[in-house]
MARDREN-608284 format. One record per atom (N, C-alpha, C, O): atom name; z, y, x. Coordinates in pm, 1 decimal, decimal comma, padded with zeros to 6 digits. Each point is the difference from the previous one (the first is absolute). Example, Ala and Ser with C-alpha at 12.3 -4.5 7.8 and 13.67 -1.06 7.14 Angstrom:
<recs>
site=N&up=00780,0&north=-00569,0&east=01319,0
site=CA&up=00000,0&north=00119,0&east=-00089,0
site=C&up=00000,0&north=00120,0&east=00090,0
site=O&up=00066,5&north=-00001,9&east=00103,6
site=N&up=-00138,5&north=00106,9&east=-00138,6
site=CA&up=00006,0&north=00119,0&east=00082,0
site=C&up=00073,0&north=00109,0&east=-00077,0
site=O&up=00016,9&north=00110,8&east=00050,9
</recs>
This chain:
<recs>
site=N&up=00387,2&north=-01748,6&east=00972,7
site=CA&up=-00038,8&north=00160,0&east=00030,2
site=C&up=00013,5&north=00080,7&east=-00121,2
site=O&up=-00026,5&north=00119,4&east=00013,9
site=N&up=00064,8&north=-00162,4&east=-00138,2
site=CA&up=00003,9&north=00090,3&east=-00132,6
site=C&up=00128,0&north=00070,8&east=00021,6
site=O&up=00019,0&north=00111,6&east=-00048,2
site=N&up=00083,9&north=-00183,8&east=00131,4
site=CA&up=00108,5&north=00077,9&east=00004,1
site=C&up=00004,8&north=00130,7&east=00084,7
site=O&up=00079,9&north=00090,1&east=-00025,6
site=N&up=-00166,3&north=-00084,8&east=00124,2
site=CA&up=-00037,6&north=00137,3&east=00074,5
site=C&up=-00059,3&north=00098,0&east=-00118,4
site=O&up=00030,1&north=00119,3&east=-00000,6
site=N&up=-00100,1&north=-00165,8&east=-00081,0
site=CA&up=-00058,2&north=00089,2&east=-00093,7
site=C&up=00108,6&north=00052,1&east=-00079,7
site=O&up=00015,7&north=00121,8&east=-00007,1
site=N&up=00070,9&north=-00212,6&east=-00061,6
site=CA&up=00129,2&north=00040,7&east=-00064,2
site=C&up=00092,5&north=00097,3&east=00083,9
site=O&up=00041,9&north=00102,4&east=-00053,9
site=N&up=-00014,8&north=-00127,4&east=00162,3
site=CA&up=00082,4&north=00089,8&east=00078,2
site=C&up=-00078,9&north=00138,7&east=00035,6
site=O&up=00066,0&north=00103,8&east=00005,5
site=N&up=-00177,6&north=-00101,8&east=00013,6
site=CA&up=-00084,8&north=00135,7&east=00000,5
site=C&up=-00003,2&north=00077,5&east=-00127,0
site=O&up=00013,7&north=00121,8&east=-00011,4
site=N&up=-00033,1&north=-00207,2&east=-00079,8
site=CA&up=00010,8&north=00076,0&east=-00154,1
site=C&up=00148,7&north=00048,3&east=-00019,4
site=O&up=00018,6&north=00117,5&east=-00031,5
site=N&up=00067,7&north=-00186,3&east=00045,6
site=CA&up=00140,0&north=00036,0&east=00004,7
site=C&up=00037,4&north=00145,7&east=00079,5
site=O&up=00064,6&north=00093,8&east=-00046,9
site=N&up=-00124,0&north=-00104,2&east=00178,5
site=CA&up=00021,5&north=00130,1&east=00082,0
site=C&up=-00077,6&north=00115,6&east=-00065,6
site=O&up=00042,9&north=00115,4&east=00004,0
site=N&up=-00168,1&north=-00152,0&east=-00069,7
site=CA&up=-00076,5&north=00125,8&east=-00044,3
site=C&up=00052,9&north=00043,0&east=-00125,0
site=O&up=-00024,0&north=00117,0&east=-00030,2
site=N&up=00101,0&north=-00196,6&east=-00061,5
site=CA&up=00071,5&north=00037,2&east=-00119,0
site=C&up=00113,8&north=00082,6&east=00054,4
site=O&up=00023,5&north=00107,3&east=-00055,7
site=N&up=00055,9&north=-00148,4&east=00167,0
site=CA&up=00099,3&north=00088,5&east=00048,3
site=C&up=-00048,2&north=00122,5&east=00040,7
site=O&up=00073,4&north=00095,6&east=-00025,1
site=N&up=-00184,0&north=-00071,9&east=00084,9
site=CA&up=-00073,3&north=00109,3&east=00051,0
site=C&up=-00019,7&north=00103,3&east=-00122,9
site=O&up=00033,2&north=00118,5&east=00001,8
site=N&up=-00080,5&north=-00172,6&east=-00085,1
site=CA&up=-00058,7&north=00079,0&east=-00127,0
site=C&up=00124,6&north=00058,7&east=-00091,7
site=O&up=-00010,9&north=00103,5&east=-00065,7
site=N&up=00138,6&north=-00189,7&east=00070,8
site=CA&up=00106,8&north=00045,3&east=-00055,7
site=C&up=00058,0&north=00131,9&east=00080,1
site=O&up=00037,1&north=00100,5&east=-00060,6
site=N&up=-00033,9&north=-00112,7&east=00201,7
site=CA&up=00033,4&north=00104,9&east=00064,3
site=C&up=-00084,6&north=00135,4&east=-00026,2
site=O&up=00046,3&north=00113,9&east=00005,5
site=N&up=-00174,9&north=-00148,2&east=-00033,8
site=CA&up=-00091,6&north=00119,1&east=-00039,2
site=C&up=00024,8&north=00049,6&east=-00143,2
site=O&up=-00065,9&north=00095,3&east=-00041,5
site=N&up=00155,8&north=-00153,8&east=-00034,7
site=CA&up=00015,1&north=00059,7&east=-00119,6
site=C&up=-00067,7&north=-00090,4&east=-00116,8
site=O&up=00010,5&north=00033,1&east=-00118,1
site=N&up=-00082,5&north=-00152,7&east=00160,3
site=CA&up=-00056,5&north=-00066,4&east=-00102,6
site=C&up=00096,0&north=-00091,0&east=-00092,1
site=O&up=00109,2&north=-00035,5&east=00044,1
site=N&up=-00145,4&north=00004,6&east=-00152,1
site=CA&up=00080,7&north=-00099,7&east=-00087,7
site=C&up=-00087,7&north=-00132,6&east=-00010,3
site=O&up=-00111,4&north=00009,2&east=-00051,5
site=N&up=00153,9&north=-00123,7&east=00095,2
site=CA&up=-00082,5&north=-00123,9&east=00001,8
site=C&up=00017,7&north=-00055,2&east=-00140,8
site=O&up=00105,1&north=-00032,6&east=-00055,1
site=N&up=-00241,1&north=00028,6&east=00004,0
site=CA&up=00020,1&north=-00059,5&east=-00145,1
site=C&up=-00053,3&north=-00151,7&east=-00002,2
site=O&up=00034,3&north=-00068,5&east=-00096,4
site=N&up=-00118,3&north=00009,0&east=00199,0
site=CA&up=-00021,5&north=-00138,7&east=00009,3
site=C&up=-00028,9&north=-00020,5&east=00147,6
site=O&up=-00042,9&north=00086,1&east=00076,9
site=N&up=00075,0&north=-00222,2&east=-00046,0
site=CA&up=-00064,1&north=-00038,8&east=00117,7
site=C&up=-00044,6&north=-00141,1&east=-00019,1
site=O&up=00056,3&north=-00074,3&east=-00080,4
site=N&up=-00165,6&north=00034,4&east=00160,1
site=CA&up=-00093,2&north=-00109,8&east=-00023,9
site=C&up=-00036,9&north=-00005,3&east=-00163,8
site=O&up=00036,8&north=-00093,7&east=-00070,8
site=N&up=-00101,8&north=00188,5&east=00029,2
site=CA&up=-00044,5&north=-00006,0&east=-00144,1
site=C&up=-00123,6&north=-00093,4&east=00004,4
site=O&up=-00094,6&north=00027,9&east=00073,6
site=N&up=00094,6&north=-00137,3&east=-00150,8
site=CA&up=-00102,4&north=-00096,6&east=00003,0
site=C&up=-00061,0&north=-00014,5&east=-00137,8
site=O&up=00076,6&north=-00000,5&east=-00096,4
site=N&up=-00213,0&north=-00011,9&east=00076,9
site=CA&up=-00081,4&north=-00020,7&east=-00106,1
site=C&up=-00089,4&north=-00118,8&east=00029,1
site=O&up=00017,4&north=-00054,8&east=00108,9
site=N&up=-00103,3&north=00010,4&east=-00183,7
site=CA&up=-00106,6&north=-00099,2&east=00031,7
site=C&up=-00110,3&north=00074,8&east=00093,4
site=O&up=-00071,5&north=-00062,9&east=00078,0
site=N&up=00065,6&north=00202,9&east=-00094,3
site=CA&up=-00098,8&north=00059,5&east=00080,1
site=C&up=00029,0&north=00039,0&east=00136,4
site=O&up=-00086,9&north=00028,0&east=00082,6
site=N&up=00225,0&north=-00027,0&east=-00059,5
site=CA&up=00047,3&north=00036,3&east=00144,5
site=C&up=00154,4&north=00045,6&east=00018,1
site=O&up=00084,8&north=-00011,2&east=-00088,5
site=N&up=-00066,1&north=00055,6&east=00195,9
site=CA&up=00151,2&north=00054,8&east=00019,9
site=C&up=00010,7&north=00133,6&east=00060,0
site=O&up=-00089,6&north=00041,2&east=00073,8
site=N&up=00184,0&north=00022,6&east=-00098,4
site=CA&up=00021,8&north=00121,6&east=00042,0
site=C&up=00156,0&north=-00002,5&east=00073,0
site=O&up=00095,9&north=-00041,1&east=-00065,3
site=N&up=-00084,1&north=00076,3&east=00169,8
site=CA&up=00099,1&north=-00024,4&east=00092,5
site=C&up=00118,4&north=00102,7&east=-00057,4
site=O&up=00111,3&north=-00045,1&east=-00027,4
site=N&up=-00137,5&north=00160,9&east=00014,2
site=CA&up=00105,7&north=00088,4&east=-00046,7
site=C&up=-00062,2&north=00097,5&east=-00109,2
site=O&up=-00110,2&north=00053,5&east=00012,2
site=N&up=00190,2&north=-00038,6&east=-00113,6
site=CA&up=-00042,6&north=00094,5&east=-00105,5
site=C&up=00134,9&north=00103,0&east=-00001,4
site=O&up=00114,8&north=-00040,4&east=-00018,7
site=N&up=-00151,0&north=00175,8&east=00041,4
site=CA&up=00101,9&north=00090,6&east=-00000,6
site=C&up=-00023,3&north=00112,4&east=-00061,4
site=O&up=-00117,7&north=00021,6&east=-00028,9
site=N&up=00217,8&north=00078,3&east=-00007,4
site=CA&up=-00025,4&north=00123,7&east=-00053,2
site=C&up=00069,3&north=00116,0&east=00076,4
site=O&up=00100,3&north=-00032,1&east=00063,8
site=N&up=-00134,8&north=00148,1&east=-00061,2
site=CA&up=00040,5&north=00118,5&east=00047,3
site=C&up=-00016,3&north=00102,2&east=-00062,9
site=O&up=-00115,0&north=00040,9&east=-00016,2
site=N&up=00213,6&north=00022,0&east=-00031,5
site=CA&up=-00017,6&north=00107,8&east=-00106,0
site=C&up=-00089,7&north=-00032,9&east=-00125,9
site=O&up=00044,3&north=-00073,9&east=-00087,9
site=N&up=-00154,1&north=00122,0&east=00080,8
site=CA&up=-00088,9&north=-00031,3&east=-00135,0
site=C&up=-00131,3&north=-00072,7&east=00053,8
site=O&up=-00106,6&north=00011,3&east=-00060,6
site=N&up=00120,1&north=-00090,9&east=00183,7
site=CA&up=-00120,8&north=-00070,5&east=00050,6
site=C&up=00046,4&north=-00138,6&east=00001,4
site=O&up=00119,5&north=-00027,9&east=00009,6
site=N&up=-00223,6&north=-00069,9&east=-00020,2
site=CA&up=00011,7&north=-00130,6&east=00007,3
site=C&up=-00072,3&north=-00057,1&east=00126,7
site=O&up=-00113,0&north=00045,9&east=00017,0
site=N&up=00152,0&north=-00127,4&east=00065,3
site=CA&up=-00047,9&north=-00041,5&east=00117,0
site=C&up=-00011,6&north=-00149,9&east=-00001,6
site=O&up=00096,5&north=-00069,8&east=-00030,9
site=N&up=-00218,5&north=00017,3&east=00065,2
site=CA&up=-00034,3&north=-00153,7&east=00017,8
site=C&up=-00018,9&north=-00011,2&east=00155,5
site=O&up=-00095,0&north=00054,4&east=00056,3
site=N&up=00177,5&north=-00118,0&east=00001,5
site=CA&up=-00002,3&north=-00015,7&east=00150,0
site=C&up=-00005,7&north=-00129,9&east=00051,4
site=O&up=00077,9&north=-00090,3&east=-00030,4
site=N&up=-00178,4&north=00081,7&east=00114,9
site=CA&up=-00032,3&north=-00120,4&east=00081,2
site=C&up=00073,9&north=00018,9&east=00146,8
site=O&up=-00006,3&north=00103,8&east=00065,9
site=N&up=00062,0&north=-00197,2&east=-00035,4
site=CA&up=00076,0&north=00005,3&east=00125,7
site=C&up=-00079,2&north=-00095,2&east=00116,2
site=O&up=-00024,1&north=-00118,6&east=-00022,5
site=N&up=-00006,7&north=00173,6&east=00126,9
site=CA&up=-00082,4&north=-00074,7&east=00109,3
site=C&up=00066,0&north=00012,3&east=00118,8
site=O&up=00044,0&north=00109,6&east=00034,4
site=N&up=-00029,6&north=-00219,2&east=00041,0
site=CA&up=00066,9&north=00004,8&east=00140,2
site=C&up=-00080,1&north=-00073,4&east=00089,5
site=O&up=-00039,9&north=-00110,7&east=-00036,2
site=N&up=00006,5&north=00159,7&east=00160,7
site=CA&up=-00064,2&north=-00042,6&east=00083,3
site=C&up=00071,2&north=-00000,2&east=00142,5
site=O&up=00055,7&north=00102,4&east=00039,5
site=N&up=-00058,2&north=-00210,9&east=00031,9
site=CA&up=00047,9&north=00014,9&east=00138,6
site=C&up=-00071,2&north=00088,9&east=00089,6
site=O&up=-00120,5&north=00013,6&east=-00021,3
site=N&up=00179,7&north=00057,1&east=00129,3
site=CA&up=-00075,6&north=00084,1&east=00078,3
site=C&up=-00094,7&north=-00091,4&east=00078,6
site=O&up=00036,7&north=-00109,6&east=00042,2
site=N&up=-00153,0&north=00156,2&east=-00025,3
site=CA&up=-00106,9&north=-00077,3&east=00067,6
site=C&up=-00083,2&north=-00071,9&east=-00078,8
site=O&up=-00093,0&north=-00063,7&east=00049,4
site=N&up=00120,2&north=00066,0&east=-00196,2
site=CA&up=-00090,1&north=-00078,1&east=-00107,0
site=C&up=-00137,5&north=00057,7&east=00007,0
site=O&up=-00011,0&north=00117,5&east=00035,1
site=N&up=-00095,1&north=-00187,7&east=-00064,8
site=CA&up=-00118,6&north=00051,8&east=-00000,6
site=C&up=-00043,1&north=00121,2&east=-00098,2
site=O&up=-00082,7&north=00086,1&east=00029,9
site=N&up=00151,2&north=-00094,1&east=-00149,2
site=CA&up=00002,8&north=00099,6&east=-00091,6
site=C&up=00123,9&north=00054,1&east=-00041,1
site=O&up=00102,7&north=-00067,3&east=-00009,6
site=N&up=-00112,8&north=00209,7&east=-00018,9
site=CA&up=00143,1&north=00058,1&east=-00031,9
site=C&up=00058,6&north=-00023,0&east=-00142,1
site=O&up=-00084,2&north=-00042,1&east=-00079,4
site=N&up=00188,2&north=00056,9&east=00037,3
site=CA&up=00031,9&north=-00037,7&east=-00125,1
site=C&up=-00075,8&north=00076,4&east=-00114,2
site=O&up=-00027,5&north=-00053,2&east=-00107,6
site=N&up=-00003,4&north=00180,5&east=00139,8
site=CA&up=-00075,0&north=00076,8&east=-00089,5
site=C&up=-00160,2&north=-00067,9&east=00003,2
site=O&up=-00065,8&north=00020,9&east=-00102,0
site=N&up=00019,3&north=-00076,5&east=00179,1
site=CA&up=-00133,6&north=-00055,3&east=00011,8
site=C&up=00002,0&north=-00146,6&east=-00061,3
site=O&up=-00105,5&north=-00061,4&east=-00016,2
site=N&up=00219,4&north=00011,4&east=-00014,8
site=CA&up=00005,2&north=-00143,1&east=-00043,6
site=C&up=-00015,1&north=00000,7&east=-00155,0
site=O&up=-00023,4&north=-00106,6&east=-00056,8
site=N&up=00036,9&north=00233,9&east=-00021,2
site=CA&up=-00026,4&north=-00027,0&east=-00124,6
site=C&up=-00144,4&north=00027,2&east=-00046,8
site=O&up=-00054,4&north=00110,3&east=-00006,2
site=N&up=00000,2&north=-00233,9&east=-00026,6
site=CA&up=-00138,2&north=00017,8&east=-00030,1
site=C&up=-00049,6&north=00023,8&east=-00147,5
site=O&up=00089,4&north=-00012,7&east=-00083,7
site=N&up=-00200,5&north=00041,1&east=00040,6
site=CA&up=-00031,3&north=00034,3&east=-00139,6
site=C&up=00037,8&north=-00102,6&east=-00091,2
site=O&up=00035,2&north=00034,4&east=-00112,8
site=N&up=-00037,1&north=-00171,0&east=00147,8
site=CA&up=00049,9&north=-00104,2&east=-00092,9
site=C&up=00141,0&north=00013,8&east=-00037,2
site=O&up=00046,7&north=-00018,0&east=-00112,5
site=N&up=00028,8&north=00058,6&east=00239,7
site=CA&up=00156,9&north=-00004,3&east=-00038,0
site=C&up=00001,4&north=00140,8&east=-00085,4
site=O&up=00079,4&north=-00001,1&east=-00094,1
site=N&up=-00135,7&north=00090,9&east=00107,7
site=CA&up=00003,1&north=00153,1&east=-00064,5
site=C&up=-00033,1&north=-00038,3&east=-00147,2
site=O&up=00067,9&north=00047,7&east=-00090,9
site=N&up=-00159,6&north=-00123,5&east=00068,4
site=CA&up=-00051,7&north=-00022,9&east=-00146,5
site=C&up=00113,9&north=-00091,0&east=-00059,8
site=O&up=00028,7&north=00018,3&east=-00118,3
site=N&up=00038,8&north=-00115,1&east=00189,8
site=CA&up=00106,0&north=-00054,2&east=-00060,1
site=C&up=00135,6&north=00059,3&east=-00035,6
site=O&up=00073,3&north=-00039,7&east=-00090,6
site=N&up=-00049,0&north=00146,0&east=00179,2
site=CA&up=00121,2&north=00083,2&east=-00011,5
site=C&up=-00032,2&north=00081,1&east=-00139,0
site=O&up=00082,7&north=-00000,2&east=-00091,1
site=N&up=-00216,1&north=00074,1&east=00079,7
site=CA&up=-00019,2&north=00093,0&east=-00091,5
site=C&up=-00013,5&north=-00079,6&east=-00137,2
site=O&up=00028,0&north=00059,8&east=-00104,0
site=N&up=-00068,0&north=-00186,8&east=00100,0
site=CA&up=-00007,5&north=-00083,7&east=-00124,2
site=C&up=00139,9&north=-00037,1&east=-00030,4
site=O&up=00030,9&north=-00005,2&east=-00119,0
site=N&up=00060,6&north=-00022,1&east=00211,1
site=CA&up=00127,5&north=-00038,4&east=-00028,1
site=C&up=00077,8&north=00123,3&east=-00047,4
site=O&up=00080,9&north=-00009,9&east=-00092,3
site=N&up=-00104,8&north=00125,3&east=00154,4
site=CA&up=00061,4&north=00120,4&east=-00060,9
site=C&up=-00028,0&north=00032,2&east=-00130,7
site=O&up=00083,6&north=00053,8&east=-00072,7
site=N&up=-00214,2&north=-00087,8&east=00031,1
site=CA&up=-00061,8&north=00050,8&east=-00140,8
site=C&up=00102,0&north=-00095,3&east=-00088,7
site=O&up=00056,7&north=00057,1&east=-00093,2
site=N&up=-00032,5&north=-00176,7&east=00110,9
site=CA&up=00085,2&north=-00089,8&east=-00080,8
site=C&up=00143,0&north=00038,9&east=-00009,9
site=O&up=00070,9&north=-00023,5&east=-00097,9
site=N&up=-00031,9&north=00087,4&east=00211,2
site=CA&up=00143,7&north=00058,4&east=-00018,9
site=C&up=00001,7&north=00118,0&east=-00084,1
site=O&up=00089,0&north=00016,8&east=-00083,3
site=N&up=-00193,9&north=00074,9&east=00103,2
site=CA&up=00006,4&north=00126,7&east=-00095,3
site=C&up=-00016,2&north=-00032,1&east=-00144,7
site=O&up=00052,2&north=00067,2&east=-00088,9
site=N&up=-00128,1&north=-00175,0&east=00067,9
site=CA&up=-00012,2&north=-00042,1&east=-00152,5
site=C&up=00117,9&north=-00067,3&east=-00047,3
site=O&up=00022,1&north=00008,5&east=-00120,8
site=N&up=00057,7&north=-00073,6&east=00192,5
site=CA&up=00124,1&north=-00077,0&east=-00047,4
site=C&up=00116,9&north=00091,4&east=-00010,1
site=O&up=00091,8&north=-00016,9&east=-00080,3
site=N&up=-00101,2&north=00131,8&east=00181,1
site=CA&up=00107,0&north=00082,9&east=-00001,4
site=C&up=-00037,7&north=00135,7&east=-00042,5
site=O&up=-00118,8&north=00032,2&east=00003,1
site=N&up=00216,4&north=00056,9&east=-00045,6
site=CA&up=-00016,9&north=00144,6&east=-00045,9
site=C&up=-00018,9&north=00074,8&east=00124,4
site=O&up=00095,5&north=00058,1&east=00051,5
site=N&up=-00225,9&north=-00055,5&east=00006,2
site=CA&up=-00021,7&north=00081,3&east=00100,6
site=C&up=-00070,4&north=00133,3&east=-00029,6
site=O&up=-00049,1&north=00066,0&east=00091,6
site=N&up=00044,7&north=-00029,7&east=-00210,3
site=CA&up=-00062,0&north=00123,4&east=-00048,1
site=C&up=00094,4&north=00116,7&east=00052,5
site=O&up=-00043,2&north=00114,9&east=00009,8
site=N&up=00175,5&north=-00149,3&east=00024,0
site=CA&up=00092,0&north=00113,4&east=00019,9
site=C&up=-00005,2&north=00049,2&east=00144,8
site=O&up=00082,0&north=00077,5&east=00049,2
site=N&up=-00200,0&north=-00137,3&east=00021,4
site=CA&up=-00001,3&north=00043,6&east=00144,4
site=C&up=-00135,1&north=00096,4&east=00003,7
site=O&up=-00102,3&north=-00019,9&east=-00065,6
site=N&up=00128,8&north=00139,1&east=00166,6
site=CA&up=-00111,3&north=00078,7&east=-00008,5
site=C&up=-00108,0&north=-00038,1&east=00106,3
site=O&up=-00113,6&north=00046,8&east=-00008,2
site=N&up=00150,6&north=-00132,9&east=00108,8
site=CA&up=-00083,0&north=-00041,1&east=00097,6
site=C&up=00011,0&north=-00150,5&east=00024,3
site=O&up=00104,5&north=-00055,8&east=-00033,5
site=N&up=-00210,3&north=-00019,5&east=00092,9
site=CA&up=00016,6&north=-00127,1&east=00021,8
site=C&up=-00068,2&north=-00022,7&east=00137,9
site=O&up=-00114,6&north=00041,3&east=00017,7
site=N&up=00176,4&north=-00100,4&east=00071,4
site=CA&up=-00035,2&north=-00017,2&east=00141,2
site=C&up=-00008,7&north=-00152,4&east=00031,3
site=O&up=00067,0&north=-00090,1&east=-00050,4
site=N&up=-00156,7&north=00082,4&east=00137,2
site=CA&up=-00026,2&north=-00137,5&east=00072,1
site=C&up=00038,7&north=00029,4&east=00147,6
site=O&up=-00064,8&north=00079,6&east=00067,9
site=N&up=00163,0&north=-00140,5&east=-00025,4
site=CA&up=00054,2&north=00044,6&east=00132,1
site=C&up=00002,3&north=-00117,7&east=00106,9
site=O&up=-00016,0&north=-00117,6&east=-00032,6
site=N&up=00032,3&north=00149,7&east=00132,0
site=CA&up=00036,7&north=-00091,9&east=00121,1
site=C&up=00098,0&north=00021,7&east=00079,3
site=O&up=00018,8&north=00116,8&east=00034,2
site=N&up=00056,1&north=-00205,6&east=00008,5
site=CA&up=00112,1&north=00005,3&east=00101,6
site=C&up=-00072,0&north=-00098,0&east=00107,6
site=O&up=-00022,9&north=-00118,9&east=-00022,5
site=N&up=-00008,6&north=00185,7&east=00140,6
site=CA&up=-00052,1&north=-00071,5&east=00119,4
site=C&up=00112,9&north=-00006,4&east=00103,8
site=O&up=00063,1&north=00101,0&east=00031,6
site=N&up=-00039,7&north=-00219,7&east=00019,7
site=CA&up=00112,6&north=-00039,4&east=00084,5
site=C&up=-00075,0&north=-00049,9&east=00119,3
site=O&up=-00099,0&north=-00072,8&east=-00007,1
site=N&up=00156,2&north=00119,3&east=00123,1
site=CA&up=-00034,7&north=-00065,7&east=00129,3
site=C&up=00135,0&north=00001,1&east=00093,8
site=O&up=00040,5&north=00109,6&east=00038,7
site=N&up=00022,7&north=-00216,5&east=-00005,2
site=CA&up=00114,0&north=00005,1&east=00070,4
site=C&up=00106,2&north=00065,3&east=-00088,2
site=O&up=00024,9&north=-00042,4&east=-00112,8
site=N&up=00037,1&north=00147,5&east=00168,2
site=CA&up=00108,1&north=00081,7&east=-00077,2
site=C&up=-00067,7&north=00128,2&east=-00055,6
site=O&up=00076,8&north=00083,5&east=-00047,7
site=N&up=-00205,3&north=-00057,0&east=00047,1
site=CA&up=-00056,1&north=00131,4&east=-00051,7
site=C&up=-00045,1&north=-00039,3&east=-00149,6
site=O&up=-00053,7&north=-00104,9&east=-00035,5
site=N&up=00085,7&north=00204,5&east=-00034,9
site=CA&up=-00030,5&north=-00026,2&east=-00160,7
site=C&up=-00076,6&north=00131,0&east=-00049,9
site=O&up=00052,4&north=00111,1&east=00007,9
site=N&up=-00174,6&north=-00131,4&east=-00057,5
site=CA&up=-00086,5&north=00115,7&east=-00022,5
site=C&up=-00020,4&north=-00019,6&east=-00164,9
site=O&up=-00037,6&north=-00103,7&east=-00054,5
site=N&up=00069,8&north=00221,8&east=-00006,8
site=CA&up=-00029,3&north=-00007,8&east=-00141,9
site=C&up=-00127,7&north=00077,9&east=-00039,5
site=O&up=-00009,4&north=00120,8&east=00021,8
site=N&up=-00070,6&north=-00179,9&east=-00069,7
site=CA&up=-00133,6&north=00075,6&east=-00058,3
site=C&up=00009,7&north=-00001,5&east=-00153,0
site=O&up=-00022,2&north=-00108,7&east=-00053,4
site=N&up=00053,5&north=00217,7&east=-00028,5
site=CA&up=00030,9&north=00006,5&east=-00121,9
site=C&up=-00126,3&north=-00010,0&east=-00090,9
site=O&up=00015,1&north=-00039,5&east=-00115,6
site=N&up=-00133,2&north=00071,5&east=00159,5
site=CA&up=-00127,5&north=-00018,7&east=-00068,5
site=C&up=-00094,6&north=-00051,2&east=00086,4
site=O&up=-00094,8&north=00068,6&east=00038,2
site=N&up=00114,4&north=-00198,6&east=00000,9
site=CA&up=-00071,2&north=-00074,4&east=00078,8
site=C&up=-00134,6&north=-00055,1&east=-00052,8
site=O&up=-00087,9&north=-00022,0&east=00083,3
site=N&up=00062,4&north=-00003,8&east=-00222,2
site=CA&up=-00127,5&north=-00025,3&east=-00050,6
site=C&up=00018,3&north=00038,5&east=-00144,1
site=O&up=00109,1&north=00019,2&east=-00053,6
site=N&up=-00240,6&north=-00008,8&east=-00010,3
site=CA&up=00000,0&north=00042,5&east=-00129,0
site=C&up=-00081,8&north=-00099,0&east=-00082,3
site=O&up=-00058,2&north=-00100,2&east=00041,5
site=N&up=00065,6&north=00152,4&east=-00180,0
site=CA&up=-00084,9&north=-00099,1&east=-00086,4
site=C&up=-00150,9&north=-00014,8&east=00028,5
site=O&up=-00066,3&north=-00097,6&east=-00035,1
site=N&up=00011,7&north=00220,9&east=00112,7
site=CA&up=-00151,7&north=-00014,5&east=00031,3
site=C&up=-00030,4&north=-00108,4&east=00114,6
site=O&up=-00114,4&north=-00027,1&east=00036,6
site=N&up=00230,1&north=-00031,3&east=00015,3
site=CA&up=-00049,7&north=-00078,7&east=00119,8
site=C&up=-00033,9&north=-00141,5&east=-00063,4
site=O&up=-00034,9&north=-00085,9&east=00080,9
site=N&up=00040,3&north=00051,2&east=-00211,1
site=CA&up=-00036,8&north=-00141,5&east=-00040,2
site=C&up=-00125,9&north=-00009,5&east=-00062,9
site=O&up=-00042,1&north=-00109,3&east=-00037,8
</recs>
């Protein structure tokens, strides 16, 4: 089943590139967690979670990101920021790409630091 996740992340990365994003990292992992895609656009840095659900699932892709997952993403992002020169960015966003069947929805500011 992991190959489905990789294929959806690849599709999400292609979508972002068409929107003018530069992909910095895919599947960035630390002992704290994983971030599916780290991208930049202009002077903004985006930490992006990719979620896919089949039509008819009990929860939408958006609803499937729980507070525990948000906390892992934020803590992993903090590690990335500390290890990289992220001071050059004006804004940092925690984003979501929600996919069901062939529809892709990009939510640039899906959650904030206040949610942990």
